Structures are given as C-alpha cells and as structure tokens.
C-alpha positions in Angstrom: 6.4 13.7 -3.5 3.8 12.2 -1.2 5.0 10.7 2.0 2.8 8.4 4.0 2.5 5.3 6.1 0.7 2.0 5.7 -0.6 -0.7 7.9 -1.1 -4.4 7.2 -3.4 -4.7 10.2 -1.7 -7.8 11.6 -2.5 -9.1 15.1 1.0 -10.4 15.8 1.6 -11.0 19.6 3.9 -8.5 21.2 7.1 -10.5 21.8 7.8 -8.5 24.9 4.5 -9.0 26.6 3.3 -12.1 24.8 -0.1 -10.5 24.2 -1.9 -10.2 20.8 -4.4 -7.4 20.3 -8.0 -8.4 19.8 -9.7 -7.5 16.5 -11.5 -4.7 18.3 -8.3 -3.2 19.7 -6.4 -3.6 16.4 -9.1 -1.9 14.3 -9.5 1.0 16.7 -5.7 1.4 17.1 -5.3 1.4 13.3 -7.8 4.4 13.3 -5.7 6.1 16.0 -2.6 5.6 13.8 -4.3 7.1 10.8 -5.4 10.2 12.8 -2.0 10.6 14.4 -0.3 10.3 10.9 -2.5 13.2 9.8 -1.6 15.3 12.8 2.1 14.5 12.3 2.0 15.9 8.8 2.0 12.7 6.6 0.3 12.9 3.2 -1.1 9.4 2.9 -2.5 6.6 5.1 -3.1 3.2 3.6 -4.4 -0.1 4.9 -4.2 -3.6 3.6 -6.7 -6.4 3.1 -6.3 -9.9 4.6 -8.7 -12.7 5.4 -6.9 -14.8 8.1 -7.2 -14.7 11.9 -3.7 -13.2 12.1 -5.1 -9.9 10.7 -7.9 -7.6 11.7 -8.6 -5.7 8.5 -10.6 -7.8 6.0 -12.9 -5.0 4.8 -10.6 -1.9 4.1 -13.5 0.0 2.4 -15.4 -0.1 5.7 -12.4 1.1 7.7 -11.6 3.8 5.2 -15.2 5.0 5.3 -14.8 5.3 9.1 -11.5 7.2 8.7 -13.1 9.5 6.2 -15.2 10.9 9.0 -12.3 11.1 11.5 -9.7 12.8 9.2 -9.9 16.0 7.2 -6.7 16.3 5.1 -4.8 13.1 4.7 -5.2 11.0 1.5 -6.7 7.6 2.2 -5.8 4.4 0.3 -5.8 0.7 0.3 -2.5 -1.2 0.6 -3.8 -3.4 -1.1 -7.3 -4.4 -2.0 -7.5 -7.8 -3.8 -8.5 -7.4 -7.4 -8.5 -11.2 -7.9 -11.0 -12.4 -5.3 -13.3 -9.3 -4.9 -16.1 -8.8 -7.4 -15.4 -5.7 -9.6 -18.9 -4.5 -9.1 -18.5 -4.5 -5.4 -15.1 -2.8 -5.7 -16.5 -0.1 -8.0 -19.4 0.8 -5.7 -17.6 0.4 -2.3 -14.7 2.7 -3.2 -16.8 5.2 -5.1 -18.9 5.5 -1.9 -15.7 6.1 0.2 -14.6 8.6 -2.4 -17.8 10.6 -1.8 -17.6 10.4 2.0 -14.0 11.7 2.1 -14.5 14.4 -0.5 -12.2 12.8 -3.0 -9.3 12.0 -0.6 -9.0 8.5 -1.9 -6.7 6.3 -4.0 -7.1 2.6 -4.7 -4.1 0.3 -4.6 -4.8 -3.1 -6.0 -3.0 -6.4 -5.8 -3.3 -10.1 -6.5 -2.5 -11.3 -3.0 0.2 -13.7 -1.9 -1.9 -16.2 0.2 -3.2 -19.0 -2.0 -6.0 -20.3 0.2 -7.9 -17.0 0.0 -8.9 -17.8 -3.6 -10.8 -20.9 -2.6 -12.6 -19.0 0.2 -14.0 -16.7 -2.4 -14.8 -19.4 -5.0 -11.7 -18.8 -7.1 -8.7 -20.8 -8.3 -5.2 -19.4 -7.6 -4.1 -20.8 -10.9 -6.3 -18.1 -12.5 -4.7 -15.3 -10.6 -3.2 -13.4 -13.6 -6.3 -13.8 -15.7 -8.6 -12.8 -12.8 -6.5 -9.6 -12.2 -6.6 -8.6 -15.8 -10.3 -9.3 -16.4 -11.5 -7.9 -13.1 -9.6 -4.7 -13.5 -10.7 -4.1 -17.1 -14.3 -4.4 -15.9 -13.7 -2.1 -12.9 -12.4 0.6 -15.3 -15.4 0.3 -17.4 -17.8 0.4 -14.4 -16.1 3.7 -13.4 -15.7 5.2 -16.9 -19.0 4.3 -18.5 -22.5 5.1 -17.2 -24.0 2.0 -18.7 -22.0 -1.2 -19.1 -22.7 -4.3 -21.3 -20.1 -6.9 -20.5 -19.3 -10.6 -20.4 -16.2 -12.5 -19.4 -14.9 -15.7 -18.0 -15.2 -15.3 -14.2 -18.6 -13.7 -13.4 -22.1 -13.5 -14.8 -22.6 -11.0 -17.7 -23.8 -7.5 -17.2 -26.5 -5.9 -19.4 -27.3 -2.2 -19.2 -25.7 -2.0 -15.7 -24.8 1.2 -13.9 -22.6 1.1 -10.8 -23.7 3.5 -8.1 -22.7 5.9 -6.8 -20.9 7.3 -9.8 -17.3 8.5 -9.2 -17.2 11.9 -7.5 -17.3 14.7 -10.1 -16.8 12.1 -12.8 -13.3 11.3 -11.7 -12.6 7.8 -10.3 -9.9 7.4 -7.6 -6.4 7.2 -8.9 -5.3 3.5 -9.1 -2.0 2.0 -8.1 -1.1 -1.6 -8.8 1.1 -3.1 -6.1 3.6 -5.9 -6.4 6.3 -7.6 -4.5 7.8 -9.4 -7.5 5.2 -9.7 -10.3 6.2 -8.3 -13.7 2.6 -9.1 -14.8 1.3 -6.6 -12.3 3.8 -4.0 -13.7 2.5 -4.7 -17.2 -1.1 -4.3 -16.1 -0.3 -0.9 -14.5 1.6 0.2 -17.6 -1.1 -0.9 -20.0 -3.6 1.3 -18.3 -1.3 4.2 -17.6 -1.8 3.8 -13.8 0.6 4.0 -10.9 2.9 1.2 -10.0 3.8 0.6 -6.3 6.8 -1.6 -5.6 6.5 -3.0 -2.1 10.2 -2.7 -1.5 10.5 -4.3 1.9 11.8 -7.9 1.5 14.0 -8.0 -1.6 17.4 -6.5 -2.5 17.4 -3.1 -4.2 18.4 -4.7 -7.5 15.1 -6.5 -7.6 13.1 -3.4 -7.1 15.2 -1.5 -9.7 14.5 -4.2 -12.3 10.8 -4.2 -11.6 10.4 -0.4 -11.7 12.5 -0.3 -14.9 10.2 -2.9 -16.5 7.2 -0.8 -15.6 8.7 2.4 -16.9 9.7 0.8 -20.2 6.2 -0.7 -20.7 4.5 2.5 -19.7 6.4 4.3 -22.5 5.8 1.4 -25.0 2.0 1.7 -24.4 2.2 5.4 -25.4 1.2 7.0 -22.1 4.3 9.2 -22.0 8.0 8.9 -21.4 9.5 6.4 -19.0 10.4 9.2 -16.7 6.7 10.3 -16.5 5.5 6.9 -15.2 4.0 7.2 -11.7 6.0 5.1 -9.3 5.6 4.5 -5.6 7.8 2.7 -3.1 7.2 1.0 0.2 9.8 0.6 3.0 10.0 -0.5 6.6 11.5 1.8 9.2 11.9 1.9 12.9 13.4 5.1 14.3 14.9 6.2 17.6 17.2 9.1 18.3 20.2 6.7 18.3 20.8 3.7 16.0 21.9 1.6 18.9 18.6 2.2 20.7 16.6 1.5 17.5 18.3 -1.9 16.9 18.0 -3.0 20.5 14.3 -2.1 20.8 13.2 -3.4 17.4 15.2 -6.7 17.5 12.6 -8.8 19.3 9.8 -7.6 17.0 11.9 -8.3 13.9 12.7 -11.8 15.2 9.0 -12.6 15.6 7.6 -10.8 12.6 5.4 -12.7 10.2 7.2 -11.1 7.3 10.8 -11.6 8.5 11.1 -13.9 11.5 13.0 -17.2 11.4 15.1 -16.0 8.4 18.2 -13.8 8.1 19.2 -11.8 11.1 18.1 -8.2 11.6 21.6 -7.0 10.6 21.7 -9.2 7.5 18.2 -8.0 6.5 19.2 -4.4 6.9 22.3 -5.0 4.8 20.5 -6.7 1.9 17.1 -5.0 1.8 15.8 -1.4 2.1 14.7 -1.9 5.8 16.1 0.9 7.9 16.3 0.6 11.7 18.2 3.5 13.1 18.4 7.3 13.7 16.4 9.9 11.8 19.4 10.7 9.7 19.8 7.1 8.7 16.2 7.0 7.6 16.8 10.2 5.5 19.9 8.8 3.9 18.3 5.5 3.1 15.2 7.1 1.4 17.3 9.6 -0.5 19.3 6.6 -1.8 16.3 5.0 -3.4 16.3 7.5 -6.2 19.7 6.2 -7.3 18.1 3.0 -8.6 14.5 3.9 -9.4 14.8 7.6 -10.4 12.4 10.3 -9.3 9.2 8.8 -7.9 5.9 10.1 -6.6 5.1 8.3 -3.4 6.9 6.9 -0.4 5.0 4.8 2.1 6.5 3.5 5.4 5.4 0.3 7.1 5.6 1.3 10.8 3.2 -0.9 12.8 4.1 -4.5 11.9 5.1 -7.3 14.2 3.2 -6.6 17.4 4.6 -3.1 18.1 2.6 -1.4 20.9 0.4 1.4 19.5 2.1 4.0 21.7 5.5 3.0 20.1 3.9 3.4 16.7 2.7 6.9 17.5 6.1 7.8 18.8 7.5 6.7 15.5 5.1 9.0 13.7 6.1 11.9 15.9 9.8 11.4 15.3 9.4 10.9 11.5 7.0 13.9 11.3 9.3 16.2 13.1 12.8 15.2 12.0 12.5 13.2 8.7 9.5 14.6 6.7 10.8 18.2 6.4 14.1 17.0 5.1 12.7 14.5 2.7 10.2 17.0 1.3 12.9 19.5 0.7 15.2 17.0 -1.0 12.6 15.0 -2.9 10.7 17.9 -4.3 9.6 17.1 -7.9 8.9 13.8 -9.6 5.7 12.8 -11.4 2.5 12.8 -9.4 -0.8 11.0 -9.6 -3.3 12.8 -11.8 
C-alpha cells in the first residue's frame, strides 16, 4: 500500500486572516509541502492542474520537474493532468522528461476536468469531453509505446513518422491512473487499458465510491487484464488531524465553511457523517481509512488532501508530522498487501 498526499494548489484566502497567498508563495509552499511529506515518510506526492486565478498550479509538469531536483525518494505524480485539453504529444514529452529527471519516480494521473470554461480556453468543446479523453489517451499510449507513430484522429492534425522525445526511461512509461469523481466512462477507459483507477472519494457518500470501484473492477476483468481483485485501485480522502477530535473540529471549521469544494453547503458535521472526510484524532483517521476496505476491497494507494481551503502552510506541515508519526505506521501495518502499480 502506497500512502501519500496531494495538493490542488488552490489560493483560497485564509478565513482567519483574510489573506490569500500569492502565486509565488503558493508554488514555493507547495514545494515545501512535498519536501516535508518525503521527510515525514509518505510514499507519494501529487499535484493537480487548474487554469483559473483561484489556483496557482497550471503547469504540473514544470512543478514536478522542480520537485524532482528537491526530493530523492518520494514518488511524484499529477492529481490530475487534463487529458482532454492538453495535446497528447505535449503530455508524452513533458512527462517523459520529468520521468528522466526524477530517475523514474513518476506516475501520471489523468482526468477530464470539471470546469467547463477551460475547454474553450484551449480551443475545445466540453461536449466532446468523453471523445477527447478516449482519443487523446489512445494517442498518448502509442506515443510512449511505439518509436515511430503514424496517426490520424478527429481532434488534432495527423502524425506521420513521428517520434516523441525523450523516449520513456528504460523503455517503461510512467504508470497511469485515471481519476474520477463520478464518471463511469473514466472507469471504463482505465479498465480497457489495464491502468489504475483513482476514485477521488472526498465529496460523495461511500456507496457512490463503492459502486464506481465495483464497475471498474468488473470491467477490468471483462477486458481480460486479470481478476477483479487484481485491478489497481487508489482512493482520495480529506483529513485534518489534531491530538483531540474537539481541537480538530474547532480549528478546521472556518476553513471548511469557506472551502471552494465544500463551503455554503452541508455543515461540517453533516459532511463528516455522509462522506469519507475525517476531521479528528489520529485514531479516528486510522479507523476511517481502515474502514474503506469494507466497501472497495484491498487497494493500492491512499492519498490525503491536506492543504485545501486556505490552511496556513505551517499548519499543513504540522498535519504531515502528526500523520507521519502516528498514522502511517499503523496504516502500513494494517494495510499491507493489495495489488500494486506495475
């Protein structure tokens, strides 16, 4: 079981101070978080891709290249890169480059995105989302798997005798995850290619995640890649931890109430009761994560969202220290096993 953290790179104002970080501060602090996650013993650090002024990370490949030079052990990943609006040639070359720079410590998590206006900014139509994801990913696989590619499709100019450079490190492309909040089409795309499937698992009831993962496992087996139990599954999850649950709820409440993902909806208590979000003590985090297996089975990767909603970077680093010291050892012992990325 790989256990890691991921960042969306949002620039949400801190509701306590009223101040939002600048792009410069947010990018450098995201790097601090990645370095601290490695020191705290986490296995994975992943960063998302967004193209609005509320977020600082629009070029995850560039940031991951920077992190490749500042870390030595932790596996780096996107969370997610947009397969719909990015050109597959650019994706193939950017992430093969990062793979070389970090000595192979790279996965690629892909998604369709949930913000419609982004499509127009990159010359695409959101109504083509599903077809774009399928076509672009098929081309990406060929660019990595074949030295010379002849290709034509519906959404970009044809390729004739094209070679993407650099070639994947040692002939092995980064392992690919397909991330989804709710899309069964994304689960099908992952299953068809025998890739990993990452269920975001932060805003919906557990029954929704269980259904999505079950669909992926069934389709993975139907495509002949192995048994349903061998399908590679990852889960997200949002945590905020303090030594006592009362302190955790009290401190996190203003951040939850103003969070882009959650604010102006159900209360913190309602959200904790109906979704996998865990705000509490280390033992509560342990119990919650161990409970995930009851509805998804054994799985390969657990990533925690720990820096959303304007949390000060020092608070985020404290979270990493508590989780690293008191939660990771127990989870590693209890979650040993499960299928792993190739």
